[in-house]
PyMOL commands that place a pseudoatom at each C-alpha (Angstrom):
pseudoatom trace, name=CA, resn=MET, resi=1, chain=A, elem=C, hetatm=0, pos=[-0.041, 0.105, -0.104]
pseudoatom trace, name=CA, resn=LEU, resi=2, chain=A, elem=C, hetatm=0, pos=[2.916, 2.259, 0.921]
pseudoatom trace, name=CA, resn=ALA, resi=3, chain=A, elem=C, hetatm=0, pos=[4.664, 1.406, -2.721]
pseudoatom trace, name=CA, resn=ASP, resi=4, chain=A, elem=C, hetatm=0, pos=[1.593, 1.971, -4.549]
pseudoatom trace, name=CA, resn=SER, resi=5, chain=A, elem=C, hetatm=0, pos=[0.804, 5.804, -2.501]
pseudoatom trace, name=CA, resn=VAL, resi=6, chain=A, elem=C, hetatm=0, pos=[4.866, 6.259, -3.596]
pseudoatom trace, name=CA, resn=ASN, resi=7, chain=A, elem=C, hetatm=0, pos=[4.416, 5.422, -6.927]
pseudoatom trace, name=CA, resn=ASN, resi=8, chain=A, elem=C, hetatm=0, pos=[1.455, 7.113, -7.811]
pseudoatom trace, name=CA, resn=SER, resi=9, chain=A, elem=C, hetatm=0, pos=[3.394, 10.491, -6.108]
pseudoatom trace, name=CA, resn=THR, resi=10, chain=A, elem=C, hetatm=0, pos=[6.058, 10.176, -8.305]
pseudoatom trace, name=CA, resn=LYS, resi=11, chain=A, elem=C, hetatm=0, pos=[4.022, 9.383, -11.152]
pseudoatom trace, name=CA, resn=LEU, resi=12, chain=A, elem=C, hetatm=0, pos=[2.067, 12.765, -10.591]
pseudoatom trace, name=CA, resn=LYS, resi=13, chain=A, elem=C, hetatm=0, pos=[5.293, 14.626, -10.344]
pseudoatom trace, name=CA, resn=SER, resi=14, chain=A, elem=C, hetatm=0, pos=[7.025, 13.624, -13.468]
pseudoatom trace, name=CA, resn=ASP, resi=15, chain=A, elem=C, hetatm=0, pos=[3.862, 13.960, -15.349]
pseudoatom trace, name=CA, resn=ARG, resi=16, chain=A, elem=C, hetatm=0, pos=[3.264, 17.476, -13.855]
pseudoatom trace, name=CA, resn=PHE, resi=17, chain=A, elem=C, hetatm=0, pos=[7.254, 17.901, -14.899]
pseudoatom trace, name=CA, resn=ARG, resi=18, chain=A, elem=C, hetatm=0, pos=[6.699, 16.686, -18.189]
pseudoatom trace, name=CA, resn=SER, resi=19, chain=A, elem=C, hetatm=0, pos=[3.403, 18.894, -19.141]
pseudoatom trace, name=CA, resn=MET, resi=20, chain=A, elem=C, hetatm=0, pos=[5.370, 22.120, -17.697]
pseudoatom trace, name=CA, resn=TRP, resi=21, chain=A, elem=C, hetatm=0, pos=[8.040, 21.339, -20.285]
pseudoatom trace, name=CA, resn=ASN, resi=22, chain=A, elem=C, hetatm=0, pos=[6.228, 20.237, -23.629]
pseudoatom trace, name=CA, resn=GLY, resi=23, chain=A, elem=C, hetatm=0, pos=[9.516, 19.257, -24.898]
pseudoatom trace, name=CA, resn=LYS, resi=24, chain=A, elem=C, hetatm=0, pos=[10.529, 23.048, -25.903]
pseudoatom trace, name=CA, resn=ILE, resi=25, chain=A, elem=C, hetatm=0, pos=[13.433, 25.498, -24.763]
pseudoatom trace, name=CA, resn=LYS, resi=26, chain=A, elem=C, hetatm=0, pos=[12.188, 28.684, -23.626]
pseudoatom trace, name=CA, resn=GLY, resi=27, chain=A, elem=C, hetatm=0, pos=[13.746, 32.064, -25.016]
pseudoatom trace, name=CA, resn=GLN, resi=28, chain=A, elem=C, hetatm=0, pos=[16.372, 32.104, -27.884]
pseudoatom trace, name=CA, resn=ARG, resi=29, chain=A, elem=C, hetatm=0, pos=[19.796, 31.373, -28.570]
pseudoatom trace, name=CA, resn=TYR, resi=30, chain=A, elem=C, hetatm=0, pos=[19.815, 33.504, -31.616]
pseudoatom trace, name=CA, resn=LEU, resi=31, chain=A, elem=C, hetatm=0, pos=[19.556, 37.630, -32.358]
pseudoatom trace, name=CA, resn=ASP, resi=32, chain=A, elem=C, hetatm=0, pos=[17.113, 36.611, -34.626]
pseudoatom trace, name=CA, resn=THR, resi=33, chain=A, elem=C, hetatm=0, pos=[16.174, 33.022, -35.941]
pseudoatom trace, name=CA, resn=ILE, resi=34, chain=A, elem=C, hetatm=0, pos=[15.967, 34.022, -39.636]
pseudoatom trace, name=CA, resn=PHE, resi=35, chain=A, elem=C, hetatm=0, pos=[19.608, 34.788, -41.948]
pseudoatom trace, name=CA, resn=LYS, resi=36, chain=A, elem=C, hetatm=0, pos=[19.281, 38.403, -43.080]
pseudoatom trace, name=CA, resn=LYS, resi=37, chain=A, elem=C, hetatm=0, pos=[21.730, 40.678, -45.266]
pseudoatom trace, name=CA, resn=GLY, resi=38, chain=A, elem=C, hetatm=0, pos=[25.028, 41.466, -43.523]
pseudoatom trace, name=CA, resn=LYS, resi=39, chain=A, elem=C, hetatm=0, pos=[28.277, 42.369, -44.106]
pseudoatom trace, name=CA, resn=ILE, resi=40, chain=A, elem=C, hetatm=0, pos=[31.806, 40.519, -43.562]
pseudoatom trace, name=CA, resn=ASN, resi=41, chain=A, elem=C, hetatm=0, pos=[34.267, 42.919, -43.935]
pseudoatom trace, name=CA, resn=ASN, resi=42, chain=A, elem=C, hetatm=0, pos=[32.278, 44.758, -46.554]
pseudoatom trace, name=CA, resn=GLU, resi=43, chain=A, elem=C, hetatm=0, pos=[31.734, 41.514, -48.366]
pseudoatom trace, name=CA, resn=ASP, resi=44, chain=A, elem=C, hetatm=0, pos=[27.769, 40.865, -48.697]
pseudoatom trace, name=CA, resn=PHE, resi=45, chain=A, elem=C, hetatm=0, pos=[26.459, 37.466, -47.432]
pseudoatom trace, name=CA, resn=PHE, resi=46, chain=A, elem=C, hetatm=0, pos=[23.664, 36.274, -45.571]
pseudoatom trace, name=CA, resn=ILE, resi=47, chain=A, elem=C, hetatm=0, pos=[24.558, 36.339, -41.528]
pseudoatom trace, name=CA, resn=ARG, resi=48, chain=A, elem=C, hetatm=0, pos=[23.075, 35.876, -38.197]
pseudoatom trace, name=CA, resn=TYR, resi=49, chain=A, elem=C, hetatm=0, pos=[23.986, 35.620, -34.826]
pseudoatom trace, name=CA, resn=ASP, resi=50, chain=A, elem=C, hetatm=0, pos=[24.015, 32.938, -32.038]
pseudoatom trace, name=CA, resn=LEU, resi=51, chain=A, elem=C, hetatm=0, pos=[24.657, 34.830, -28.962]
pseudoatom trace, name=CA, resn=TYR, resi=52, chain=A, elem=C, hetatm=0, pos=[24.875, 31.198, -26.462]
pseudoatom trace, name=CA, resn=GLU, resi=53, chain=A, elem=C, hetatm=0, pos=[28.128, 30.363, -28.796]
pseudoatom trace, name=CA, resn=ASP, resi=54, chain=A, elem=C, hetatm=0, pos=[28.841, 33.905, -29.274]
pseudoatom trace, name=CA, resn=ARG, resi=55, chain=A, elem=C, hetatm=0, pos=[29.663, 33.768, -33.174]
pseudoatom trace, name=CA, resn=PHE, resi=56, chain=A, elem=C, hetatm=0, pos=[28.226, 34.531, -36.103]
pseudoatom trace, name=CA, resn=GLU, resi=57, chain=A, elem=C, hetatm=0, pos=[26.575, 32.095, -38.337]
pseudoatom trace, name=CA, resn=PHE, resi=58, chain=A, elem=C, hetatm=0, pos=[27.203, 33.058, -42.524]
pseudoatom trace, name=CA, resn=LYS, resi=59, chain=A, elem=C, hetatm=0, pos=[26.203, 31.724, -46.184]
pseudoatom trace, name=CA, resn=LYS, resi=60, chain=A, elem=C, hetatm=0, pos=[27.195, 33.191, -49.317]
pseudoatom trace, name=CA, resn=ASN, resi=61, chain=A, elem=C, hetatm=0, pos=[23.547, 32.030, -51.151]
pseudoatom trace, name=CA, resn=ILE, resi=62, chain=A, elem=C, hetatm=0, pos=[20.192, 31.125, -48.497]
pseudoatom trace, name=CA, resn=ARG, resi=63, chain=A, elem=C, hetatm=0, pos=[20.796, 27.900, -49.962]
pseudoatom trace, name=CA, resn=ASP, resi=64, chain=A, elem=C, hetatm=0, pos=[24.208, 27.253, -48.774]
pseudoatom trace, name=CA, resn=LYS, resi=65, chain=A, elem=C, hetatm=0, pos=[25.710, 25.373, -46.233]
pseudoatom trace, name=CA, resn=ILE, resi=66, chain=A, elem=C, hetatm=0, pos=[26.535, 27.177, -43.051]
pseudoatom trace, name=CA, resn=SER, resi=67, chain=A, elem=C, hetatm=0, pos=[29.914, 28.704, -42.387]
pseudoatom trace, name=CA, resn=TYR, resi=68, chain=A, elem=C, hetatm=0, pos=[31.413, 30.105, -39.241]
pseudoatom trace, name=CA, resn=VAL, resi=69, chain=A, elem=C, hetatm=0, pos=[32.878, 33.260, -39.380]
pseudoatom trace, name=CA, resn=LYS, resi=70, chain=A, elem=C, hetatm=0, pos=[36.727, 33.100, -37.996]
pseudoatom trace, name=CA, resn=ARG, resi=71, chain=A, elem=C, hetatm=0, pos=[37.448, 34.754, -34.342]
pseudoatom trace, name=CA, resn=ASP, resi=72, chain=A, elem=C, hetatm=0, pos=[39.459, 37.227, -35.383]
pseudoatom trace, name=CA, resn=LEU, resi=73, chain=A, elem=C, hetatm=0, pos=[40.327, 40.982, -34.766]
pseudoatom trace, name=CA, resn=SER, resi=74, chain=A, elem=C, hetatm=0, pos=[40.581, 41.922, -38.312]
pseudoatom trace, name=CA, resn=PHE, resi=75, chain=A, elem=C, hetatm=0, pos=[36.659, 40.859, -39.000]
pseudoatom trace, name=CA, resn=VAL, resi=76, chain=A, elem=C, hetatm=0, pos=[34.180, 43.347, -38.544]
pseudoatom trace, name=CA, resn=VAL, resi=77, chain=A, elem=C, hetatm=0, pos=[30.651, 42.538, -39.013]
pseudoatom trace, name=CA, resn=SER, resi=78, chain=A, elem=C, hetatm=0, pos=[27.915, 44.583, -39.980]
pseudoatom trace, name=CA, resn=TYR, resi=79, chain=A, elem=C, hetatm=0, pos=[24.464, 42.895, -39.096]
pseudoatom trace, name=CA, resn=ASP, resi=80, chain=A, elem=C, hetatm=0, pos=[20.998, 44.249, -38.805]
pseudoatom trace, name=CA, resn=SER, resi=81, chain=A, elem=C, hetatm=0, pos=[22.339, 47.858, -39.070]
pseudoatom trace, name=CA, resn=LEU, resi=82, chain=A, elem=C, hetatm=0, pos=[24.536, 46.965, -36.197]
pseudoatom trace, name=CA, resn=LYS, resi=83, chain=A, elem=C, hetatm=0, pos=[28.409, 47.038, -36.302]
pseudoatom trace, name=CA, resn=PHE, resi=84, chain=A, elem=C, hetatm=0, pos=[30.104, 44.128, -34.578]
pseudoatom trace, name=CA, resn=TYR, resi=85, chain=A, elem=C, hetatm=0, pos=[33.872, 43.698, -33.433]
pseudoatom trace, name=CA, resn=PHE, resi=86, chain=A, elem=C, hetatm=0, pos=[35.559, 40.585, -31.845]
pseudoatom trace, name=CA, resn=LEU, resi=87, chain=A, elem=C, hetatm=0, pos=[37.669, 42.331, -29.401]
pseudoatom trace, name=CA, resn=PRO, resi=88, chain=A, elem=C, hetatm=0, pos=[39.190, 41.333, -25.724]
pseudoatom trace, name=CA, resn=TYR, resi=89, chain=A, elem=C, hetatm=0, pos=[37.141, 42.672, -23.113]
pseudoatom trace, name=CA, resn=TYR, resi=90, chain=A, elem=C, hetatm=0, pos=[37.032, 42.652, -18.769]
pseudoatom trace, name=CA, resn=TYR, resi=91, chain=A, elem=C, hetatm=0, pos=[33.549, 42.177, -17.308]
pseudoatom trace, name=CA, resn=LYS, resi=92, chain=A, elem=C, hetatm=0, pos=[33.488, 44.191, -14.125]
pseudoatom trace, name=CA, resn=ASN, resi=93, chain=A, elem=C, hetatm=0, pos=[36.476, 45.138, -11.581]
pseudoatom trace, name=CA, resn=LYS, resi=94, chain=A, elem=C, hetatm=0, pos=[38.750, 43.565, -14.514]
pseudoatom trace, name=CA, resn=ARG, resi=95, chain=A, elem=C, hetatm=0, pos=[37.629, 40.076, -12.385]
pseudoatom trace, name=CA, resn=LYS, resi=96, chain=A, elem=C, hetatm=0, pos=[36.820, 37.937, -15.521]
pseudoatom trace, name=CA, resn=PHE, resi=97, chain=A, elem=C, hetatm=0, pos=[38.816, 38.367, -19.152]
pseudoatom trace, name=CA, resn=ASN, resi=98, chain=A, elem=C, hetatm=0, pos=[36.932, 37.507, -22.186]
pseudoatom trace, name=CA, resn=VAL, resi=99, chain=A, elem=C, hetatm=0, pos=[37.112, 37.937, -26.119]
pseudoatom trace, name=CA, resn=GLY, resi=100, chain=A, elem=C, hetatm=0, pos=[34.038, 38.277, -27.865]
pseudoatom trace, name=CA, resn=TYR, resi=101, chain=A, elem=C, hetatm=0, pos=[31.570, 40.616, -30.009]
pseudoatom trace, name=CA, resn=LEU, resi=102, chain=A, elem=C, hetatm=0, pos=[31.136, 43.583, -28.830]
pseudoatom trace, name=CA, resn=ASN, resi=103, chain=A, elem=C, hetatm=0, pos=[28.371, 46.448, -30.605]
pseudoatom trace, name=CA, resn=LEU, resi=104, chain=A, elem=C, hetatm=0, pos=[29.594, 50.011, -31.079]
pseudoatom trace, name=CA, resn=LEU, resi=105, chain=A, elem=C, hetatm=0, pos=[27.216, 52.268, -29.695]
pseudoatom trace, name=CA, resn=VAL, resi=106, chain=A, elem=C, hetatm=0, pos=[29.029, 55.312, -29.241]
pseudoatom trace, name=CA, resn=ASP, resi=107, chain=A, elem=C, hetatm=0, pos=[32.300, 56.838, -31.121]
pseudoatom trace, name=CA, resn=HIS, resi=108, chain=A, elem=C, hetatm=0, pos=[33.638, 59.446, -29.393]
pseudoatom trace, name=CA, resn=ASP, resi=109, chain=A, elem=C, hetatm=0, pos=[37.056, 60.941, -29.442]
pseudoatom trace, name=CA, resn=SER, resi=110, chain=A, elem=C, hetatm=0, pos=[38.840, 59.404, -26.351]
pseudoatom trace, name=CA, resn=ILE, resi=111, chain=A, elem=C, hetatm=0, pos=[35.551, 57.191, -25.815]
pseudoatom trace, name=CA, resn=LYS, resi=112, chain=A, elem=C, hetatm=0, pos=[33.622, 54.595, -27.361]
pseudoatom trace, name=CA, resn=ILE, resi=113, chain=A, elem=C, hetatm=0, pos=[30.583, 52.509, -25.692]
pseudoatom trace, name=CA, resn=TYR, resi=114, chain=A, elem=C, hetatm=0, pos=[29.684, 48.772, -26.496]
pseudoatom trace, name=CA, resn=THR, resi=115, chain=A, elem=C, hetatm=0, pos=[26.725, 46.518, -25.830]
pseudoatom trace, name=CA, resn=LYS, resi=116, chain=A, elem=C, hetatm=0, pos=[26.698, 42.981, -25.575]
pseudoatom trace, name=CA, resn=ASN, resi=117, chain=A, elem=C, hetatm=0, pos=[23.846, 41.142, -25.590]
pseudoatom trace, name=CA, resn=GLU, resi=118, chain=A, elem=C, hetatm=0, pos=[24.990, 37.069, -23.491]
pseudoatom trace, name=CA, resn=VAL, resi=119, chain=A, elem=C, hetatm=0, pos=[22.540, 34.332, -23.546]
pseudoatom trace, name=CA, resn=THR, resi=120, chain=A, elem=C, hetatm=0, pos=[22.844, 31.550, -20.683]
pseudoatom trace, name=CA, resn=PHE, resi=121, chain=A, elem=C, hetatm=0, pos=[21.107, 28.139, -21.033]
pseudoatom trace, name=CA, resn=ARG, resi=122, chain=A, elem=C, hetatm=0, pos=[19.628, 27.032, -17.583]
pseudoatom trace, name=CA, resn=PRO, resi=123, chain=A, elem=C, hetatm=0, pos=[18.407, 23.280, -17.607]
pseudoatom trace, name=CA, resn=ALA, resi=124, chain=A, elem=C, hetatm=0, pos=[15.041, 22.225, -16.281]
pseudoatom trace, name=CA, resn=THR, resi=125, chain=A, elem=C, hetatm=0, pos=[14.688, 22.329, -12.366]
pseudoatom trace, name=CA, resn=PHE, resi=126, chain=A, elem=C, hetatm=0, pos=[12.086, 19.858, -11.005]
pseudoatom trace, name=CA, resn=SER, resi=127, chain=A, elem=C, hetatm=0, pos=[9.779, 20.800, -8.264]
pseudoatom trace, name=CA, resn=PRO, resi=128, chain=A, elem=C, hetatm=0, pos=[9.681, 18.408, -5.433]
pseudoatom trace, name=CA, resn=THR, resi=129, chain=A, elem=C, hetatm=0, pos=[6.673, 20.083, -4.418]
pseudoatom trace, name=CA, resn=THR, resi=130, chain=A, elem=C, hetatm=0, pos=[3.543, 21.399, -5.303]
pseudoatom trace, name=CA, resn=ILE, resi=131, chain=A, elem=C, hetatm=0, pos=[5.005, 24.661, -2.690]
pseudoatom trace, name=CA, resn=GLU, resi=132, chain=A, elem=C, hetatm=0, pos=[8.302, 25.495, -5.033]
pseudoatom trace, name=CA, resn=ILE, resi=133, chain=A, elem=C, hetatm=0, pos=[8.696, 26.537, -8.272]
pseudoatom trace, name=CA, resn=GLY, resi=134, chain=A, elem=C, hetatm=0, pos=[9.881, 24.321, -11.212]
pseudoatom trace, name=CA, resn=PHE, resi=135, chain=A, elem=C, hetatm=0, pos=[11.242, 25.564, -14.240]
pseudoatom trace, name=CA, resn=PRO, resi=136, chain=A, elem=C, hetatm=0, pos=[11.305, 24.654, -17.524]
pseudoatom trace, name=CA, resn=PRO, resi=137, chain=A, elem=C, hetatm=0, pos=[14.945, 24.420, -19.799]
pseudoatom trace, name=CA, resn=ARG, resi=138, chain=A, elem=C, hetatm=0, pos=[15.481, 28.060, -20.716]
pseudoatom trace, name=CA, resn=PHE, resi=139, chain=A, elem=C, hetatm=0, pos=[18.113, 30.890, -22.456]
pseudoatom trace, name=CA, resn=ILE, resi=140, chain=A, elem=C, hetatm=0, pos=[18.024, 33.945, -20.124]
pseudoatom trace, name=CA, resn=LYS, resi=141, chain=A, elem=C, hetatm=0, pos=[19.144, 36.841, -21.965]
pseudoatom trace, name=CA, resn=ARG, resi=142, chain=A, elem=C, hetatm=0, pos=[21.186, 39.582, -20.633]
pseudoatom trace, name=CA, resn=GLN, resi=143, chain=A, elem=C, hetatm=0, pos=[22.477, 42.870, -21.955]
pseudoatom trace, name=CA, resn=LEU, resi=144, chain=A, elem=C, hetatm=0, pos=[25.557, 44.172, -21.048]
pseudoatom trace, name=CA, resn=TYR, resi=145, chain=A, elem=C, hetatm=0, pos=[27.625, 47.846, -21.534]
pseudoatom trace, name=CA, resn=PHE, resi=146, chain=A, elem=C, hetatm=0, pos=[31.260, 48.275, -21.927]
pseudoatom trace, name=CA, resn=THR, resi=147, chain=A, elem=C, hetatm=0, pos=[33.586, 51.217, -22.126]
pseudoatom trace, name=CA, resn=GLN, resi=148, chain=A, elem=C, hetatm=0, pos=[36.763, 51.934, -23.987]
pseudoatom trace, name=CA, resn=GLN, resi=149, chain=A, elem=C, hetatm=0, pos=[39.048, 54.549, -23.306]
pseudoatom trace, name=CA, resn=ARG, resi=150, chain=A, elem=C, hetatm=0, pos=[41.173, 55.325, -26.407]
pseudoatom trace, name=CA, resn=GLU, resi=151, chain=A, elem=C, hetatm=0, pos=[43.027, 52.098, -27.361]
pseudoatom trace, name=CA, resn=LYS, resi=152, chain=A, elem=C, hetatm=0, pos=[42.466, 50.431, -23.772]
pseudoatom trace, name=CA, resn=THR, resi=153, chain=A, elem=C, hetatm=0, pos=[40.814, 46.880, -23.269]
pseudoatom trace, name=CA, resn=PRO, resi=154, chain=A, elem=C, hetatm=0, pos=[36.867, 47.319, -22.567]
pseudoatom trace, name=CA, resn=ILE, resi=155, chain=A, elem=C, hetatm=0, pos=[35.763, 47.540, -19.052]
pseudoatom trace, name=CA, resn=GLN, resi=156, chain=A, elem=C, hetatm=0, pos=[32.278, 46.696, -18.504]
pseudoatom trace, name=CA, resn=ILE, resi=157, chain=A, elem=C, hetatm=0, pos=[30.131, 49.383, -16.976]
pseudoatom trace, name=CA, resn=SER, resi=158, chain=A, elem=C, hetatm=0, pos=[26.520, 50.094, -15.264]
pseudoatom trace, name=CA, resn=LYS, resi=159, chain=A, elem=C, hetatm=0, pos=[23.691, 51.198, -17.344]
pseudoatom trace, name=CA, resn=ARG, resi=160, chain=A, elem=C, hetatm=0, pos=[23.596, 54.404, -14.247]
pseudoatom trace, name=CA, resn=LYS, resi=161, chain=A, elem=C, hetatm=0, pos=[27.259, 54.879, -14.841]
pseudoatom trace, name=CA, resn=ILE, resi=162, chain=A, elem=C, hetatm=0, pos=[26.521, 55.276, -18.846]
pseudoatom trace, name=CA, resn=LYS, resi=163, chain=A, elem=C, hetatm=0, pos=[23.805, 58.133, -18.104]
pseudoatom trace, name=CA, resn=ASN, resi=164, chain=A, elem=C, hetatm=0, pos=[25.888, 60.117, -15.728]
pseudoatom trace, name=CA, resn=LEU, resi=165, chain=A, elem=C, hetatm=0, pos=[28.480, 60.466, -18.381]
pseudoatom trace, name=CA, resn=GLY, resi=166, chain=A, elem=C, hetatm=0, pos=[25.388, 61.895, -20.160]
pseudoatom trace, name=CA, resn=PHE, resi=167, chain=A, elem=C, hetatm=0, pos=[25.296, 59.228, -23.059]
pseudoatom trace, name=CA, resn=TYR, resi=168, chain=A, elem=C, hetatm=0, pos=[21.519, 58.695, -21.712]
pseudoatom trace, name=CA, resn=PRO, resi=169, chain=A, elem=C, hetatm=0, pos=[19.724, 58.485, -25.715]
pseudoatom trace, name=CA, resn=VAL, resi=170, chain=A, elem=C, hetatm=0, pos=[22.138, 56.254, -26.697]
pseudoatom trace, name=CA, resn=LEU, resi=171, chain=A, elem=C, hetatm=0, pos=[20.663, 53.129, -24.441]
pseudoatom trace, name=CA, resn=TYR, resi=172, chain=A, elem=C, hetatm=0, pos=[17.647, 53.048, -25.875]
pseudoatom trace, name=CA, resn=TYR, resi=173, chain=A, elem=C, hetatm=0, pos=[18.257, 52.220, -29.722]
for i in range(1, 173): cmd.bond("trace and resi %d" % i, "trace and resi %d" % (i + 1))
show_as sticks, trace
zoom trace
């Protein structure tokens, strides 16, 4: 009798989890799932940006096989009227160094402001009770900002500090 109640409880939990997930991952790993016309170093291609892998996929013709843009400092990708530069950068307080694509927002004499859309994957979490909340597998998107003074490495900055620098209208492109 006890075993039957445990099995029924486990079956209820797994049914609830399966109905919550439905085999789909919430969110998107791409900036846009379709290929759009863009340029790689002024040469025309069909391009899309994979935020999760932080790389550009391209095709010369729409029916061609997918290729990847070489991750090199000399490549500039113009996509969806935005320019992406492959640069090294620091997260806050120079604690973590990374290299990836940054989108140029402002280019003044002594300062440049970049933005970066990042996506992280979170696996599904199962709620052991009906009180706790379980989540389906999902991609979580966040937008980061970076400043670069002259030729130094870009460093992450908060949105509030950018507003204090006087670049408030730029944040809402």
